[in-house]
C-alpha positions in Angstrom: 55.5 63.7 145.1 59.0 62.3 145.3 58.2 62.2 149.1 54.8 60.4 149.2 55.7 57.9 146.3 58.9 57.0 148.4 56.9 56.7 151.8 54.4 53.8 150.1 57.2 51.3 150.1 58.7 51.7 153.6 58.3 49.5 156.2 56.0 50.5 159.8 59.2 50.4 161.9 62.1 52.7 159.9 59.7 54.6 157.9 59.9 58.0 160.0 63.5 57.1 159.5 63.9 57.1 155.7 61.3 59.6 155.2 63.6 62.2 157.0 66.3 60.9 154.7 64.7 61.3 151.4 63.2 64.4 152.5 66.4 66.3 153.3 67.9 64.9 149.5 64.6 66.5 147.8 65.3 69.7 149.6 69.4 69.6 149.1 67.9 68.8 144.9 65.2 72.2 145.1 68.6 74.4 146.6 70.8 73.3 144.3 68.8 74.0 141.3 67.8 77.7 143.0 71.1 78.1 143.0 72.1 77.4 139.0 68.7 79.7 138.3 70.3 82.3 139.7 73.4 82.2 138.7 72.1 81.9 135.2 71.1 85.4 136.0 74.3 86.4 137.6 76.3 89.6 135.9 79.1 88.3 133.3 82.7 88.7 134.1 83.4 91.9 132.9 85.5 92.3 129.7 88.8 92.4 129.3 91.3 94.6 127.9 92.8 93.9 124.4 96.2 94.0 123.8 98.6 93.6 121.0 102.4 93.0 121.3 104.4 93.4 117.7 108.1 92.2 117.3 110.2 93.2 114.1 113.6 92.9 112.9 114.8 90.4 115.6 117.4 89.4 112.6 118.2 86.5 114.5 118.5 88.1 118.0 117.4 85.1 119.8 118.8 85.5 123.4 121.5 88.7 124.6 125.1 86.9 124.0 125.6 87.4 127.1 129.2 89.2 126.5 128.3 92.6 127.9 126.1 93.7 130.9 122.6 95.0 130.1 121.8 93.8 126.9 118.7 93.7 125.9 116.0 91.4 123.3 115.8 87.6 123.2 112.6 85.3 123.2 112.8 84.2 127.0 112.3 87.9 127.3 110.0 88.5 125.0 107.9 85.6 126.2 107.7 86.6 129.9 106.4 89.5 128.7 103.8 88.3 126.8 102.9 85.8 129.5 102.6 89.4 132.3 100.5 91.0 129.6 98.2 88.1 129.3 97.3 88.0 133.3 95.5 91.5 132.9 94.0 91.8 129.4 93.6 89.6 126.2 96.7 89.4 123.7 97.4 89.2 120.3 101.5 88.5 119.6 102.6 89.8 115.9 105.3 90.3 114.1 106.1 92.2 111.4 108.6 90.6 109.8 112.4 90.4 109.5 113.5 87.9 111.8 116.0 85.6 109.9 119.2 87.3 110.2 120.2 86.1 106.5 119.9 83.0 104.2 122.3 81.1 105.1 122.4 77.4 106.6 123.0 78.5 109.7 120.3 81.2 109.4 117.6 78.9 108.2 118.0 76.8 111.3 117.9 79.7 113.9 114.6 81.5 112.0 112.6 78.0 112.7 114.0 77.9 116.5 112.4 82.1 116.2 109.1 80.5 114.4 108.7 77.9 117.6 109.2 80.5 119.7 106.3 82.3 118.3 104.5 79.4 118.1 104.7 78.5 121.4 103.8 82.0 122.6 100.6 81.0 120.4 101.2 84.1 117.7 98.4 84.9 115.7 100.6 86.3 112.6 103.9 86.7 111.0 104.5 89.4 108.3 106.6 88.6 105.5 109.6 91.6 105.6 112.6 91.6 103.6 114.9 88.9 105.2 111.7 86.3 105.0 111.6 87.0 101.0 115.1 86.6 100.6 114.3 82.9 101.6 112.3 82.2 98.9 108.7 80.6 98.3 110.1 77.0 99.1 112.0 77.7 102.2 108.8 79.9 103.8 106.2 77.1 102.4 108.3 74.4 104.0 108.6 76.5 107.3 104.8 77.2 107.2 104.0 73.7 107.5 105.2 73.2 111.0 102.1 73.7 113.8 101.4 77.0 114.6 103.5 78.9 112.3 100.9 81.8 110.3 102.6 83.7 107.7 100.4 86.2 106.1 100.8 88.6 103.1 98.7 90.4 101.2 100.9 91.7 98.4 103.2 88.9 97.3 103.4 86.2 95.1 105.8 84.0 93.2 107.1 84.1 90.0 103.9 82.5 88.8 101.8 85.5 90.2 100.2 83.2 92.8 100.1 84.6 96.7 102.6 82.7 98.9 100.1 83.2 102.4 96.6 84.1 102.9 96.4 87.7 103.2 94.7 88.5 106.5 93.8 86.4 109.2 90.8 86.7 111.5 91.3 86.1 115.4 89.5 86.2 118.0 90.4 88.2 121.1 87.5 88.2 123.7 84.9 89.3 122.6 86.3 91.1 119.0 87.1 90.2 116.0 90.5 91.5 114.8 91.4 91.5 111.2 95.6 91.5 111.2 96.8 92.3 107.5 100.6 91.8 106.3 102.3 93.7 103.6 106.0 94.5 102.6 107.8 97.5 100.9 108.1 96.7 96.6 112.1 97.2 97.2 112.2 94.3 99.3 111.0 92.0 95.8 113.2 89.4 94.8 113.0 87.3 91.3 111.4 84.9 93.1 109.2 87.1 95.2 106.8 89.7 93.2 106.0 92.5 95.3 102.6 94.6 94.5 101.4 97.8 96.0 100.5 97.5 99.3 97.9 100.4 99.8 95.9 98.5 97.0 96.6 94.9 98.7 95.3 95.9 101.8 92.3 97.6 100.1 91.3 94.8 98.5 92.1 92.0 101.3 89.7 93.9 103.7 86.9 93.9 101.0 86.9 90.0 101.3 85.7 90.3 104.9 81.8 90.2 104.8 81.5 91.4 108.7 82.7 94.4 110.2 85.5 93.7 112.6 85.9 94.8 116.2 89.6 96.4 115.0 91.5 96.0 111.5 95.7 95.6 112.2 98.2 96.2 109.5 101.6 94.6 109.7 103.9 96.6 107.5 107.4 96.3 106.8 108.1 99.8 104.9 110.7 102.1 105.3 109.5 105.0 108.0 108.8 107.4 105.0 106.4 104.7 103.5 104.5 103.5 106.4 104.0 107.1 107.6 102.4 107.9 103.8 100.4 104.4 104.5 99.1 106.0 107.2 97.3 109.0 105.8 96.0 106.9 103.2 94.6 104.0 105.8 91.9 106.1 107.7 89.8 102.7 107.8 92.8 101.1 110.1 92.8 100.9 113.6 96.2 100.3 114.2 99.6 100.2 111.7 102.3 98.5 113.0 106.1 99.3 110.7 109.5 98.0 110.7 112.4 98.8 109.3 112.8 102.3 110.1 116.4 102.7 111.3 115.0 103.2 114.7 111.6 102.7 116.7 109.3 104.8 116.2 106.7 105.7 119.4 102.9 105.3 119.0 101.9 108.4 117.1 98.2 109.5 115.4 97.9 110.5 111.9 94.1 111.2 111.4 91.8 107.6 113.5 95.1 105.7 112.7 97.7 104.4 115.5 101.1 103.9 113.9 104.1 102.7 115.6 107.2 101.1 114.7 110.2 99.1 116.0 112.9 98.0 114.9 117.0 96.6 115.8 116.9 92.8 116.5 113.6 92.8 118.1 114.8 94.5 121.8 111.9 96.8 121.9 108.2 95.6 121.6 105.4 97.8 120.4 102.5 97.5 123.0 99.2 99.0 122.5 96.2 98.5 124.4 92.1 99.1 123.0 90.0 99.5 126.4 87.3 96.8 127.4 84.1 97.5 125.5 84.1 98.9 122.7 84.3 102.7 123.7 88.0 104.7 123.7 90.8 105.1 121.6 93.9 103.2 121.4 97.0 103.7 123.2 100.2 102.5 122.5 103.6 102.6 123.7 107.8 101.3 123.0 109.2 98.4 125.6 112.7 97.7 125.8 113.4 93.7 126.4 115.8 95.0 129.5 117.2 92.8 131.6 114.5 93.6 134.2 112.5 91.0 132.6 113.3 87.4 133.7 113.5 84.9 131.0 111.0 82.4 129.9 111.2 78.9 131.0 109.4 77.7 127.6 111.2 79.8 125.6 114.4 79.1 127.7 113.8 75.6 126.8 113.2 76.3 122.7 116.3 77.9 122.9 118.4 74.8 124.7 116.8 72.6 122.3 118.1 74.7 119.7 121.8 75.2 121.2 121.6 71.1 121.0 120.8 70.8 117.7 123.7 73.4 116.7 126.3 71.0 118.1 124.8 68.3 116.6 125.2 69.9 112.9 128.3 71.2 113.7 128.1 73.8 110.7 131.0 74.9 109.3 132.0 78.8 109.2 131.2 78.8 105.3 127.6 77.5 106.3 126.9 81.0 107.8 127.2 84.7 107.0 129.8 84.7 109.4 132.8 84.2 107.3 135.1 86.8 105.8 134.5 87.3 101.9 138.6 86.4 100.7 139.7 87.6 97.7 140.6 85.3 95.3 144.4 85.7 94.3 145.6 85.4 98.6 149.0 84.9 98.9 150.4 81.5 99.3 151.2 82.2 102.8 148.2 83.0 103.9 147.8 80.2 106.1 147.0 80.1 109.9 150.1 78.7 111.2 148.6 78.0 115.0 149.7 78.4 118.5 152.3 76.4 118.5 154.4 77.5 115.7 154.4 81.3 117.8 155.4 79.4 121.0 159.0 78.4 119.5 160.1 82.0 118.9 157.8 84.1 121.2 157.6 81.9 124.3 157.4 84.5 126.6 154.8 86.2 124.8 152.6 82.9 124.4 152.9 82.4 128.3 151.5 85.9 129.2 148.7 85.4 126.7 147.8 81.5 128.3 146.9 83.4 131.9 144.9 85.8 129.6 140.6 85.1 129.4 141.2 85.0 125.3 142.8 81.9 126.2 140.0 80.4 127.6 137.3 82.0 125.5 135.9 78.6 124.2 135.5 77.1 127.7 133.2 80.4 128.5 131.1 79.2 125.6 131.1 75.3 126.7 130.1 76.7 130.2 126.9 78.7 129.1 125.9 75.3 126.1 126.4 77.7 123.0 129.5 76.0 121.5 127.9 75.0 118.4 126.7 78.8 117.7 128.5 80.1 114.8 127.4 83.9 115.7 129.7 83.0 119.2 132.2 80.8 117.9 133.3 83.8 115.3 134.9 86.0 118.2 136.3 82.9 120.6 138.0 81.1 118.0 141.1 81.5 116.5 140.6 82.8 112.4 136.8 82.0 111.7 136.9 81.3 108.2 140.1 82.4 107.2 142.7 79.5 105.0 143.4 77.5 108.0 141.6 78.9 110.5 138.9 77.5 112.4 136.5 75.6 110.8 134.4 74.1 113.1 134.1 72.7 116.1 134.7 68.7 115.4 136.6 69.3 112.4 139.4 72.2 113.8 139.1 71.9 118.2 143.3 72.9 117.8 141.6 76.2 116.7 138.9 77.2 119.6 140.1 79.8 122.0 141.6 83.2 121.0 145.1 82.4 119.9 147.9 85.0 118.3 146.6 84.8 115.0 143.2 86.3 115.8 144.5 89.5 116.0 148.1 89.1 114.1 145.8 87.3 111.1 147.2 84.3 109.1 151.2 83.9 109.7 152.4 80.7 108.0 154.7 83.3 105.7 155.7 84.8 108.8 156.8 81.7 110.5 158.5 80.7 107.1 160.4 84.4 107.2 160.6 86.2 110.3 161.2 89.1 108.6 157.8 89.3 106.7 155.5 91.2 109.0 152.1 89.7 109.8 149.1 90.7 107.9 147.0 92.2 110.5 147.3 95.8 112.2 146.6 93.5 115.2 144.8 96.8 117.1 142.3 97.1 114.3 141.3 93.6 115.3 139.8 94.4 118.9 136.5 96.2 117.2 136.2 92.8 115.5 134.5 91.4 119.2 134.5 94.5 121.3 132.2 96.6 119.7 129.2 98.9 120.6 127.1 95.5 120.6 128.8 93.1 122.9 131.7 95.4 124.6 129.7 99.3 124.5 132.6 100.5 127.2 135.5 99.0 125.5 139.1 101.0 125.6 141.7 100.2 123.6 144.4 101.9 126.4 142.5 100.3 129.2 142.1 96.8 127.5 145.8 96.6 126.3 147.3 97.0 129.6 145.5 93.6 130.5 146.8 91.7 127.1 150.4 93.5 127.4 152.9 91.6 125.1 155.5 91.8 122.4 157.2 94.6 121.7 154.7 97.1 123.6 155.2 95.9 126.3 158.8 96.4 126.4 158.4 100.0 124.8 156.2 102.6 126.6 156.1 104.5 123.4 154.4 102.0 121.6 151.4 101.7 123.5 149.8 104.5 121.2 147.4 102.5 118.9 148.6 104.6 116.1 152.0 104.0 117.1 151.6 99.9 116.5 150.4 100.4 112.7 153.5 98.6 111.4 152.1 95.2 110.1 150.7 95.1 106.4 147.5 95.8 105.4 146.0 92.5 104.7 145.5 90.9 101.1 142.6 89.2 102.4 139.9 90.0 104.1 139.4 93.7 105.5 139.0 94.7 109.3 135.2 95.4 107.8 134.9 92.1 106.2 136.0 90.3 109.2 132.2 90.2 111.2 
């Protein structure tokens, strides 16, 4: 019909050519329509498997500090792992809780960075753990207003008995509807945060779901014994993810429920898999975020933003949880004198120290862009948080780098009265920073040879660490208080 109508308006000389062009156009249109109809009946893409990637107890460990090789964890690796998983599966990212490293001003700022990282990963839910409850309702509700922050908790209420957050989230992953419920152990309750029975709270939350879900996932910040007991009482749950459990628990089936737990600064993730379609059982594994996983660019940018903000904020040592706990009755001479005071009587020792890596410790932070991070500062400065010691980068630049009093303790009294011993047994202080986390292969005797000075440099008999303990025990912070 279109050809006939068109041909009635053609001139005699050019009609045949125009008719041919019109006919070809109609044929192409018909072919396109036919192709579209055939496409309507073509096979749909096969369903993808569902994966759940869960973290727990990040404890503020947003990146390996870099002081030792083969350190695990960090948001950058977590982000890269999630992106890799999404290449082959529909992925739900969840956090069981315990993400903040404390409740100081520094820890709160770091927790905000963790939540930004989770939002970039499009995390489906973040459960409230013990560290979150310690921040208090006002802080949590303020953070919840940030884009992409999705707190859940079925058993936490404020002091007025109002729920802090929704008890669950219903999310779509491919063709599945997944219900995610969050609970925390009553042992983590605070005066501002009331915690009810986890099992009863889960049952009550699930009763509000009108349509049967494709899967039920519970995030349970519970000790191991509570977690396993809960699994035995909730056969309607497909996956139960827990922590803190002192160590990770590999996925195991308790009845129809698959249970696992991860802990230890988020260095391990739980990875659960459901087969494509509706048939088959869940499976899972625990995966270490080791140095074989590359850093994700988006998460690295988030961390860089956080560290720039730290430089601008310039936290003092007392605004962190890293400052040592001091006695109220410290001696008057319990003050940091500074390296200049040491040089007047110990010039040779100080010149030798200048050649060690300790004397350039601050520069290593600057090169990595983390000089504003208090976690790093505590081991790359002199007498972090002690009287007269490092306060902050802008307030006490003369206390950057590791100086004499990092190991010997505040020495003003010794400067004024040379016969008075320094307060710290110097060899005791090595493990403050050269611990299993930051320097797992540390051997005192081998390390001492690199910094040998003082009496021990002249008398080999004193190289035994126990033989050097001639200093007074500190009247202020004990060794374990310095972390």
